[in-house]
C-alpha positions as CSV (number, residue, x, y, z in Angstrom):
1,X,-27.6,-54.7,-26.4
2,X,-24.3,-53.9,-26.4
3,X,-20.4,-54.3,-25.1
4,X,-17.3,-52.4,-24.7
5,X,-14.7,-55.5,-24.6
6,X,-12.5,-52.9,-23.9
7,X,-12.7,-54.0,-20.6
8,X,-15.5,-51.2,-19.3
9,X,-19.3,-50.2,-20.0
10,X,-20.0,-48.8,-23.0
11,X,-23.1,-46.7,-23.2
12,X,-25.4,-48.9,-24.6
13,X,-24.7,-51.3,-21.9
14,X,-28.9,-52.1,-20.4
15,X,-28.0,-52.3,-16.3
16,X,-31.2,-54.6,-15.9
17,X,-29.4,-57.8,-18.0
18,X,-25.8,-57.5,-16.4
19,X,-27.0,-60.3,-13.5
20,X,-28.5,-62.8,-17.0
21,X,-25.0,-61.6,-18.6
22,X,-22.8,-63.3,-16.1
23,X,-24.7,-65.8,-15.5
24,X,-24.7,-66.9,-19.9
25,X,-21.0,-65.6,-19.6
26,X,-20.4,-68.5,-15.8
27,X,-22.3,-71.2,-18.0
28,X,-19.9,-70.9,-21.2
29,X,-17.1,-70.8,-18.8
30,X,-17.9,-73.6,-17.2
31,X,-18.6,-75.9,-20.7
32,X,-15.1,-74.7,-22.2
33,X,-12.9,-75.0,-18.3
34,X,-15.5,-76.6,-15.3
35,X,-16.3,-74.8,-12.5
36,X,-12.7,-74.5,-12.0
37,X,-12.4,-71.7,-14.8
38,X,-15.3,-70.0,-13.8
39,X,-13.8,-67.3,-11.9
40,X,-16.0,-63.6,-11.1
41,X,-13.4,-61.6,-13.0
42,X,-13.5,-64.3,-16.8
43,X,-17.5,-63.9,-16.5
44,X,-17.2,-60.2,-15.8
45,X,-14.7,-60.0,-18.7
46,X,-17.1,-62.1,-21.1
47,X,-19.8,-60.6,-20.3
48,X,-18.3,-57.5,-21.1
49,X,-18.1,-55.4,-18.0
50,X,-16.0,-53.9,-15.3
51,X,-14.3,-55.9,-13.2
52,X,-16.0,-54.5,-9.8
53,X,-19.7,-54.7,-12.2
54,X,-20.7,-58.2,-10.9
55,X,-20.3,-57.1,-7.6
56,X,-24.1,-54.6,-8.4
57,X,-25.7,-57.8,-8.7
58,X,-24.0,-61.7,-6.8
59,X,-21.5,-61.4,-3.4
60,X,-18.9,-63.7,-5.0
61,X,-18.3,-65.9,-7.7
62,X,-19.3,-69.0,-5.9
63,X,-23.5,-67.0,-5.3
64,X,-22.6,-66.9,-8.6
65,X,-22.6,-70.2,-9.3
66,X,-25.2,-70.8,-7.2
67,X,-27.0,-68.6,-9.3
68,X,-26.4,-70.5,-12.7
69,X,-27.3,-74.1,-10.8
70,X,-30.6,-73.2,-9.2
71,X,-31.6,-71.8,-12.6
72,X,-30.2,-75.0,-14.1
73,X,-32.8,-77.2,-11.6
74,X,-35.7,-75.2,-12.7
75,X,-35.2,-76.3,-16.5
76,X,-34.1,-79.9,-14.8
77,X,-37.4,-79.8,-13.1
78,X,-39.4,-78.8,-16.2
79,X,-38.1,-81.7,-18.6
80,X,-38.5,-84.5,-15.7
81,X,-42.1,-83.3,-15.5
82,X,-42.4,-83.9,-18.9
83,X,-41.1,-87.3,-18.7
84,X,-43.3,-88.4,-15.9
85,X,-46.3,-86.9,-17.3
86,X,-48.4,-86.7,-14.8
87,X,-47.5,-90.5,-14.7
88,X,-49.8,-91.8,-17.3
89,X,-50.6,-94.1,-19.2
90,X,-49.2,-96.0,-16.7
91,X,-46.6,-94.9,-13.9
92,X,-44.3,-98.0,-14.5
93,X,-44.6,-96.3,-18.7
94,X,-44.5,-93.4,-17.1
95,X,-41.6,-93.8,-14.8
96,X,-39.2,-95.1,-17.4
97,X,-39.5,-92.2,-20.1
98,X,-38.5,-89.8,-16.5
99,X,-35.5,-92.2,-16.9
100,X,-35.3,-91.4,-19.9
101,X,-35.4,-87.2,-20.0
102,X,-33.7,-86.9,-17.1
103,X,-30.2,-88.8,-19.4
104,X,-31.8,-86.1,-22.0
105,X,-30.2,-83.2,-19.8
106,X,-27.6,-84.3,-18.8
107,X,-26.7,-84.8,-22.0
108,X,-28.1,-81.9,-24.2
109,X,-27.1,-79.6,-21.0
110,X,-24.0,-80.4,-19.9
111,X,-22.6,-77.1,-18.5
112,X,-25.9,-77.3,-17.0
113,X,-25.6,-80.4,-15.2
114,X,-22.2,-79.3,-14.5
115,X,-23.1,-76.2,-12.7
116,X,-26.1,-78.4,-10.7
117,X,-24.2,-81.1,-9.0
118,X,-20.3,-80.3,-9.0
119,X,-19.2,-76.6,-8.1
120,X,-19.3,-77.9,-4.9
121,X,-21.8,-75.6,-2.9
122,X,-23.7,-76.0,0.1
123,X,-27.4,-75.8,-0.5
124,X,-27.1,-74.6,3.5
125,X,-25.7,-71.6,2.0
126,X,-28.3,-70.7,-1.3
127,X,-32.2,-71.3,-0.2
128,X,-32.9,-70.3,-4.0
129,X,-30.5,-73.3,-4.6
130,X,-31.7,-75.8,-2.4
131,X,-35.3,-74.8,-2.7
132,X,-34.9,-75.0,-7.5
133,X,-32.7,-78.5,-6.4
134,X,-35.7,-79.8,-4.0
135,X,-38.2,-79.5,-6.3
136,X,-36.6,-81.4,-9.3
137,X,-36.2,-83.7,-6.9
138,X,-40.2,-83.7,-5.7
139,X,-40.9,-85.0,-9.5
140,X,-38.3,-87.9,-8.8
141,X,-41.1,-88.4,-5.5
142,X,-44.0,-88.0,-6.9
143,X,-42.5,-90.6,-9.1
144,X,-41.9,-93.0,-6.0
145,X,-45.1,-92.5,-4.7
146,X,-46.9,-94.2,-7.8
147,X,-44.2,-96.7,-7.9
148,X,-45.5,-98.1,-5.1
149,X,-49.3,-97.5,-5.1
150,X,-49.3,-99.7,-7.4
151,X,-47.7,-102.6,-5.5
152,X,-49.1,-105.1,-2.9
153,X,-49.7,-102.9,-0.3
154,X,-47.7,-106.0,1.7
155,X,-44.9,-105.9,0.1
156,X,-44.4,-101.7,-0.1
157,X,-41.2,-100.3,0.3
158,X,-41.3,-96.9,0.8
159,X,-41.6,-94.5,-1.5
160,X,-39.0,-92.3,-0.2
161,X,-36.3,-94.9,-0.6
162,X,-37.7,-95.9,-4.4
163,X,-37.0,-92.2,-4.7
164,X,-33.4,-92.2,-3.6
165,X,-32.3,-95.2,-5.4
166,X,-34.2,-94.0,-9.0
167,X,-32.1,-90.3,-8.7
168,X,-28.8,-92.4,-8.1
169,X,-30.1,-94.8,-11.0
170,X,-30.2,-92.2,-13.1
171,X,-27.4,-89.5,-11.7
172,X,-25.0,-92.9,-11.8
173,X,-25.3,-93.6,-15.2
174,X,-25.7,-90.1,-17.0
175,X,-22.3,-88.8,-14.7
176,X,-20.5,-92.6,-15.8
177,X,-22.0,-93.1,-19.3
178,X,-23.7,-89.5,-20.5
179,X,-21.3,-87.3,-20.1
180,X,-20.3,-85.1,-23.5
181,X,-16.4,-85.0,-22.3
182,X,-13.0,-86.5,-21.7
183,X,-14.6,-88.4,-19.1
184,X,-17.2,-90.2,-20.8
185,X,-16.6,-94.4,-19.7
186,X,-17.1,-96.2,-23.2
187,X,-20.1,-98.9,-22.5
188,X,-21.8,-101.3,-25.7
189,X,-25.0,-100.2,-25.3
190,X,-27.1,-96.4,-25.0
191,X,-26.8,-95.0,-22.3
192,X,-30.6,-95.0,-22.4
193,X,-30.5,-98.9,-22.5
194,X,-28.0,-99.5,-19.1
195,X,-30.5,-97.3,-17.4
196,X,-34.1,-99.0,-18.6
197,X,-32.4,-101.8,-17.7
198,X,-31.4,-101.4,-15.0
199,X,-35.3,-99.7,-13.6
200,X,-36.4,-102.8,-15.4
201,X,-34.4,-105.4,-12.9
202,X,-34.9,-103.0,-9.8
203,X,-38.7,-102.8,-10.4
204,X,-39.0,-107.2,-10.4
205,X,-37.4,-106.5,-7.6
206,X,-40.0,-104.6,-5.5
207,X,-42.7,-106.4,-7.4
208,X,-43.8,-103.3,-9.7
209,X,-46.6,-104.6,-12.2
210,X,-46.0,-104.4,-16.0
211,X,-42.7,-104.2,-15.0
């Protein structure tokens, strides 16, 4: 593939790659400048195409960012599924791995994470983004279902509540202490250790076996 850097498209440009090139450019801009810096025009310039070219695949900047965020959620889902690993060998051990996988993704893919959670986009306006986000949450819900099923029947909490608490705990630690930018808060321990301790306290409070 060859790109023109003079503001137009070179004859070596292959139209089938434009969507992917623009998404990659947007992700690079998010990494450098945050979502506010990922403009339509700058993404086109980074991709080496004319300012009008992005309209072939995206109606505006928000649709481009939504596509980037949806792709991030797809990768996120795979990472969470690998961490959960079907709840083996026990739901509690797998739950801990799930939390570590959450933090690892935020740490290793910071631009994707920002696109996913800080773009300010309404999922109602972007069905593909809503579906990708729901699939990621589905892994947390699966983990919560397994954890709740392992608890004594009379005291089982609602699985949805457990899934939401898990999300809030992991996201809070990732956003406050796991960032790779200047907004990261200082912590006298590793973020993974903090989340593990929070999960342990939470599970003991719920009466989960082997917590």
